[in-house]
C-alpha positions in Angstrom: -4.2 -34.7 8.4 -1.8 -31.7 8.0 0.8 -30.7 10.5 0.6 -27.2 12.0 3.1 -24.8 10.4 6.2 -24.4 12.6 7.9 -21.8 10.3 8.3 -18.1 11.0 5.7 -15.9 9.3 6.8 -12.5 8.2 4.3 -9.8 7.6 4.0 -8.1 4.2 5.4 -4.8 5.6 8.5 -6.3 7.2 11.7 -5.2 5.5 13.5 -8.4 4.6 14.9 -8.2 1.0 18.2 -6.6 0.2 18.4 -4.6 -3.0 19.9 -7.4 -5.1 17.1 -9.8 -4.1 14.4 -7.1 -4.6 15.9 -6.5 -8.1 15.7 -10.2 -8.9 12.1 -10.4 -7.6 11.0 -7.5 -9.7 13.1 -7.9 -12.8 14.5 -4.4 -12.4 18.1 -3.3 -12.2 19.3 -2.3 -8.7 20.2 1.2 -10.0 16.5 1.5 -11.1 15.4 0.7 -7.5 17.8 3.4 -6.2 16.3 5.9 -8.7 12.7 5.0 -7.6 13.8 5.5 -4.0 15.3 8.9 -4.7 12.1 9.9 -6.5 9.9 8.7 -3.6 8.1 6.1 -5.7 9.1 3.5 -3.1 10.6 4.0 0.4 12.5 1.0 1.6 13.7 0.8 5.1 17.3 1.9 5.7 19.5 -0.2 7.9 22.5 1.6 9.4 21.6 4.6 7.4 22.8 3.1 4.1 21.5 -0.4 3.2 18.0 -0.6 1.8 15.7 -3.4 2.9 12.5 -4.0 0.9 9.3 -5.5 2.2 6.8 -7.7 0.2 4.6 -4.6 -0.1 7.6 -2.7 -1.6 8.1 -5.5 -4.1 4.4 -5.4 -5.1 4.7 -1.6 -5.5 7.9 -2.0 -7.6 6.1 -4.5 -9.9 3.2 -2.1 -10.3 5.6 0.8 -11.1 7.3 -1.5 -13.7 4.0 -2.4 -15.2 3.0 1.3 -15.5 6.3 2.1 -17.0 6.0 -0.7 -19.5 2.6 0.8 -20.5 4.4 4.0 -21.5 3.8 6.2 -18.4 6.6 8.6 -17.4 7.9 8.6 -13.9 5.9 11.8 -13.2 2.8 10.1 -14.6 3.5 7.0 -12.4 3.9 9.3 -9.3 0.5 10.9 -10.1 -1.2 7.5 -10.6 0.2 6.2 -7.3 -0.9 9.4 -5.5 -4.4 9.1 -6.9 -4.6 5.4 -5.9 -3.6 6.4 -2.4 -6.3 9.1 -2.3 -8.9 6.6 -3.5 -8.0 4.2 -0.7 -8.3 7.0 1.8 -11.7 8.0 0.5 -12.9 4.4 0.6 -11.7 4.1 4.2 -13.6 7.3 5.1 -16.7 6.1 3.3 -16.6 2.8 5.2 -16.2 4.6 8.4 -19.1 6.9 7.5 -21.3 3.8 6.8 -20.3 2.2 10.1 -21.2 5.4 12.0 -24.4 5.8 10.1 -25.5 2.2 10.8 -24.6 2.7 14.5 -26.7 5.8 14.8 -30.5 5.7 15.0 -32.8 8.6 14.7 -35.9 8.4 16.8 -38.8 10.8 16.1 -41.2 11.4 18.9 -44.5 13.0 18.2 -46.7 13.7 21.2 -50.4 12.8 20.9 -52.5 15.7 19.7 -55.3 17.0 21.8 -58.6 16.7 20.1 
């Protein structure tokens, strides 16, 4: 029988990793992370206006950027790919919302009896 977890669970969007740890987790140089931040490819949380803190979601995005770069995409190409992925996610969300609304809406057709 397993014991219940007593540890603290951090959400994937909580900023917890300093730049040196984020660099180690992604295999990228800290200067590369700074460049990606300047270009808007990733937006870490700023603490005291200077220090960057990265979330698990940021780490995942950085790894994706590194993979796209390794495949030969330029930074502008990567920016476009990420923007298109975001648009696809938004459209999927809208489509799911449409399907929910459609299934919640019923159309009833009433036809009065004809006089013979």
